[in-house]
C-alpha positions in Angstrom: 57.4 99.4 95.7 55.2 101.9 97.4 56.4 103.7 100.4 54.7 105.0 103.6 55.7 108.0 105.3 55.7 108.8 108.0 55.1 109.4 109.3 55.4 110.0 106.7 55.7 108.3 110.2 54.2 105.7 111.9 52.0 106.1 115.1 54.8 107.9 115.8 55.6 111.3 116.4 54.9 111.8 120.1 54.0 109.7 123.0 50.5 110.8 122.4 50.6 108.7 119.2 50.0 105.7 121.5 52.8 103.5 120.2 51.9 100.1 118.8 48.4 100.7 117.6 47.0 98.2 115.2 46.7 99.2 111.5 43.2 98.9 110.0 43.2 97.5 106.4 40.9 95.8 104.0 39.3 92.6 105.3 41.7 90.7 103.1 44.7 91.9 105.1 45.7 90.5 108.5 46.0 92.9 111.4 49.5 94.2 111.7 51.2 96.7 114.0 53.7 99.4 113.2 57.1 98.7 114.8 58.1 101.1 117.5 61.7 100.7 118.7 60.9 102.0 122.2 63.3 102.1 125.1 60.9 101.4 128.0 62.2 97.9 128.6 65.8 99.1 128.9 67.3 99.6 132.4 67.0 103.3 133.4 70.5 104.7 133.7 72.1 102.0 131.7 75.1 103.2 129.7 76.4 101.6 126.5 79.9 102.0 124.9 81.3 101.3 121.4 81.0 97.6 120.8 78.0 97.1 123.1 74.7 95.9 121.8 71.2 95.6 123.1 67.7 94.6 121.9 64.6 96.6 121.5 61.3 95.5 119.9 62.0 94.9 116.2 65.7 95.6 116.2 69.1 95.0 117.6 71.0 98.1 118.4 74.8 98.4 118.3 76.9 101.2 119.7 79.5 102.5 117.2 82.1 105.2 116.8 81.0 108.7 116.2 82.5 111.0 113.5 83.2 114.6 114.5 82.6 117.4 112.1 86.3 117.3 110.9 86.0 113.6 110.0 87.8 112.3 113.1 86.4 109.0 114.4 85.8 109.1 118.2 85.7 105.6 120.0 85.1 106.6 123.6 81.5 108.0 123.6 78.6 106.6 125.5 74.8 106.2 125.2 72.6 106.4 128.3 69.0 105.5 129.0 67.4 108.5 130.6 63.9 109.9 131.2 64.4 113.7 131.4 62.2 114.6 128.4 65.2 116.1 126.6 64.0 114.8 123.2 60.5 116.3 123.8 58.7 113.0 124.5 57.7 111.0 127.6 59.2 108.0 129.3 62.6 106.6 128.4 64.9 108.2 125.8 68.5 107.7 124.7 71.2 110.3 125.3 74.1 109.9 122.8 77.3 111.6 123.9 79.8 111.4 120.9 78.5 107.9 119.9 76.3 106.4 117.2 73.6 103.8 117.6 73.0 101.5 114.6 69.5 99.9 114.5 69.6 96.6 112.7 65.9 96.0 111.9 64.3 92.6 112.1 62.5 93.5 108.9 62.5 96.6 106.7 60.1 99.4 107.6 58.5 101.8 105.2 59.0 105.2 106.8 60.2 106.3 110.2 59.6 109.1 112.6 61.4 110.0 115.8 61.6 112.9 118.3 65.0 114.5 119.0 66.7 117.1 121.0 70.0 118.5 119.7 71.9 120.7 122.2 75.3 121.1 120.7 77.9 119.6 118.3 77.4 117.9 115.0 75.2 114.9 114.1 75.6 111.6 112.2 72.9 109.9 110.2 73.2 106.8 108.1 70.3 105.1 106.2 70.7 101.9 104.2 74.5 102.4 104.1 74.5 106.0 103.0 76.1 108.2 105.6 76.1 111.9 106.3 77.8 114.1 108.9 75.7 117.2 109.4 75.8 120.3 111.7 72.0 119.9 112.3 69.0 118.1 111.1 66.9 121.0 109.7 69.6 121.5 107.0 68.7 118.1 105.7 65.0 118.9 105.2 64.0 117.9 101.7 67.2 115.8 101.1 67.5 112.1 100.3 69.8 109.6 101.9 70.0 105.9 101.1 66.9 106.2 98.8 64.9 107.7 101.7 63.4 111.2 101.7 64.1 113.3 104.8 61.7 115.8 106.3 62.4 117.8 109.5 59.9 119.5 111.7 62.0 122.0 113.6 60.1 122.9 116.7 62.3 125.5 118.4 65.9 125.1 117.0 66.7 122.4 119.6 63.7 120.0 119.6 62.3 118.5 116.4 60.9 115.5 114.6 62.9 113.6 112.0 60.6 112.1 109.4 62.0 109.6 107.0 60.0 108.6 103.9 60.9 105.4 102.1 61.9 101.8 102.8 64.5 101.5 105.5 66.6 98.3 106.1 68.8 99.8 108.8 69.7 103.2 110.2 72.4 104.8 112.4 72.1 108.0 114.4 74.0 109.9 117.0 75.3 113.2 118.2 77.5 115.0 120.7 74.8 116.4 122.9 71.9 114.5 121.4 68.7 112.8 122.8 66.1 110.9 120.8 62.9 109.0 121.5 60.0 107.2 120.1 61.5 105.9 116.8 58.7 104.1 115.0 58.5 102.6 111.5 55.5 102.0 109.3 53.9 98.8 108.1 55.3 96.9 105.1 54.8 98.5 101.7 51.4 98.4 100.1 49.3 98.2 103.3 47.6 101.5 102.4 44.9 102.9 100.1 46.9 102.9 96.9 44.0 103.0 94.4 45.3 99.8 92.7 42.1 97.9 92.8 40.2 100.5 90.8 40.2 100.6 87.0 42.6 103.0 85.4 40.6 105.9 84.0 37.6 105.5 86.3 35.9 108.8 86.8 33.8 110.1 89.7 31.8 113.2 90.3 30.3 114.9 93.4 28.0 112.4 95.2 29.8 109.3 93.9 31.3 106.8 96.4 34.1 104.3 95.6 36.4 102.2 97.7 39.9 100.7 97.8 41.5 98.5 100.5 38.4 98.6 102.6 38.1 102.4 102.8 35.1 104.2 101.3 35.7 107.5 99.6 33.0 110.0 98.6 33.4 112.9 96.2 32.2 116.1 97.9 32.1 119.8 97.0 35.2 121.9 96.6 35.3 125.6 97.6 37.3 128.2 95.6 39.4 130.8 97.4 36.4 133.3 97.5 34.1 130.7 99.0 32.1 129.7 96.0 31.4 126.1 95.2 33.2 124.7 92.2 31.1 123.0 89.5 32.1 120.4 86.9 34.8 118.9 89.0 35.8 115.2 89.0 38.1 112.6 90.5 39.8 110.1 88.2 42.2 107.1 88.6 45.5 107.9 86.9 49.0 106.6 86.8 51.3 109.6 86.0 53.2 109.6 89.3 52.2 113.2 89.9 51.6 112.5 93.6 55.2 111.3 94.0 54.3 107.6 94.2 54.2 104.7 91.8 51.4 102.8 90.2 47.9 104.3 90.3 46.9 107.5 92.0 43.8 109.6 92.4 43.5 112.8 90.2 41.4 115.4 92.0 40.1 118.3 89.9 37.9 120.9 91.7 36.4 118.4 94.1 37.3 117.1 97.6 37.5 113.5 98.7 36.0 112.4 102.0 37.6 109.3 103.5 35.6 106.9 105.7 38.0 104.6 107.5 35.1 102.8 109.2 36.0 104.0 112.7 38.1 106.8 114.3 41.8 106.6 113.4 44.8 108.0 115.3 47.2 108.6 112.4 46.8 109.4 108.7 49.5 110.1 106.1 49.4 110.6 102.4 51.5 111.6 99.4 50.3 114.5 97.3 51.1 116.5 94.2 49.6 120.0 94.0 50.1 122.0 90.9 47.8 125.0 90.9 44.8 126.7 92.6 43.7 126.6 96.2 43.3 123.6 98.4 40.7 122.4 101.0 41.1 120.3 104.0 38.5 119.3 106.7 39.3 117.4 109.9 36.6 116.6 112.5 34.4 119.3 111.1 37.1 122.0 111.1 37.4 123.3 107.5 40.3 125.2 106.0 40.6 126.9 102.6 44.2 127.9 101.8 46.4 128.9 98.9 48.6 125.8 99.5 49.3 123.1 102.1 52.4 124.7 103.5 50.1 127.3 105.2 48.7 124.5 107.5 52.0 123.0 108.5 52.2 122.4 112.3 48.6 123.7 112.7 46.0 122.0 114.9 42.8 121.4 112.9 39.9 119.7 114.5 42.1 118.8 117.4 44.6 117.1 115.1 48.2 118.2 114.5 49.0 118.6 110.8 52.5 118.2 109.5 53.3 119.0 105.8 56.5 118.2 103.9 56.7 120.7 101.0 53.3 121.8 99.9 54.2 125.2 98.6 52.4 124.7 95.3 53.7 123.1 92.1 55.4 120.3 94.1 55.0 116.9 95.6 55.0 116.3 99.3 53.5 114.5 102.3 50.8 115.3 104.8 50.7 113.6 108.2 47.8 113.9 110.7 48.6 113.1 114.3 45.6 112.7 116.6 42.1 111.1 116.6 40.5 111.6 113.2 36.8 111.0 112.9 36.2 112.8 109.6 38.7 113.8 107.0 38.4 115.3 103.5 40.9 116.9 101.2 40.8 118.4 97.8 42.3 120.8 95.2 42.1 122.1 91.7 45.1 120.4 90.1 45.7 117.9 92.9 46.9 114.3 93.1 46.7 111.8 96.0 48.4 108.5 96.6 49.3 106.1 99.5 46.8 107.1 102.1 47.8 105.2 105.3 46.3 105.1 108.7 46.3 103.6 112.2 43.2 102.5 114.1 42.4 104.5 117.2 42.9 102.5 120.4 45.1 101.9 123.4 48.7 101.0 123.6 
């Protein structure tokens, strides 16, 4: 089963992601929407205690006991609907005070992103029945829980983004002085450019165009560190899992791949494996040539925020683009791409 991050994701990171945008896919796929478990329909100021439950779009939420750092279970916490921006978002958010909230999803989601603000005390997180008690979320960056990869974009030591990569059936989250907002999950597995419709071993050179899942891709020039144009490069359909996914992937060797989604998109995520040489990325005409993808983490390129999980070279990771993307290309020297997912630009 292929996974989406995101993002990995997930129209999803900030209120600026315009929650609930439709996903654009091949013509064979029906239009679907990412699920955002937003709190805007809850009564402002409403407080929930252990045993209480309430409904949000796509999930039933149950208030449960919180576990302190020493393992003690505390039954008397509360969760309150607020709008003070303590999680770094806009609109309504949830303040958990020594309590956990378990989200029982109507259907599994493939990846999840939420905003949080952690102002003191320990935190609890459970995914698919696998529980952890942690002093903070940044310490979980790069870990796995319940078969789901965890990435943390630590903004300032208090505010951050929790990014979960993998299929999530349910999750539980809470803290002592903890706020969170905008939890959104991605579409069902497989609703992305996965390169599965292309013949294994297919080879493309600069100027060639090919397509998968309704997205056209063109092989374009790659630039070395010194600025010279690479020659003799190619892209090829492989199946080694070097991008961190399963099934087929795109091998990129001294070329870049320009993606044409057919219209502007507001969110892009992809898996990658990068094992040597420099990398190129272009968004909305803004081009960067870097030693590795970690150099562009949390940068704004072409008006789009770029988040990178891993990307230090000789590793696999995930790239998430947040903002309106009109043009996008990416490439490397020993580079692999899989599971390119996106949301159509539009209004909430």
